[in-house]
Each structure stands twice: as structure tokens, then as C-alpha cells.
C-alpha angles and dihedrals in degrees: 000000000000119000088231090057094050088048090051090050092050092046092051092046093050092045093051090047090052091048091052092048091054108020094165090058097053111126135193087252089057092052092046089053092053091045090052091054092049091049090054090053093046092051091051094047099044095084092051090048091050091048091050091052091052090052091050090049090051092048092050091048091048092051092048091052091052092054096054 
């Protein structure tokens, strides 16, 4: 896993913990920071997700060919 992604996960985790410690002090900036970290993670994982979908599609097509 990329160092940047691990850093994004840690940042999001720390930010969420801070927000939970002081919920009345949570700002829009805090939430935007967490969202930015999640977006980094999503952008990193998207190619893997798409590859997995293609593999699942291939497996289903292969099984359907065997049945007929």
C-alpha cells in the first residue's frame, strides 16, 4: 500500500478521533479535511475495484459457458 494512502488513513482516523473528543468544536474545515483524506483513499482504490469487477464478470461468463 502506498505511503500516501497510509498517511491519509492515519490523518482521517486522527481527525475523526479529535472530532469525537470535542464534537461541539467540529468545523466545516475539519469535515473537509476528513473528506479530502477519504477521497485520496477512494482514488487509490478505484483501479483495484474496477479490476476486481472485471474478474468477477469474467468468472460469471465462464460459469455460464460451462452450463450450456
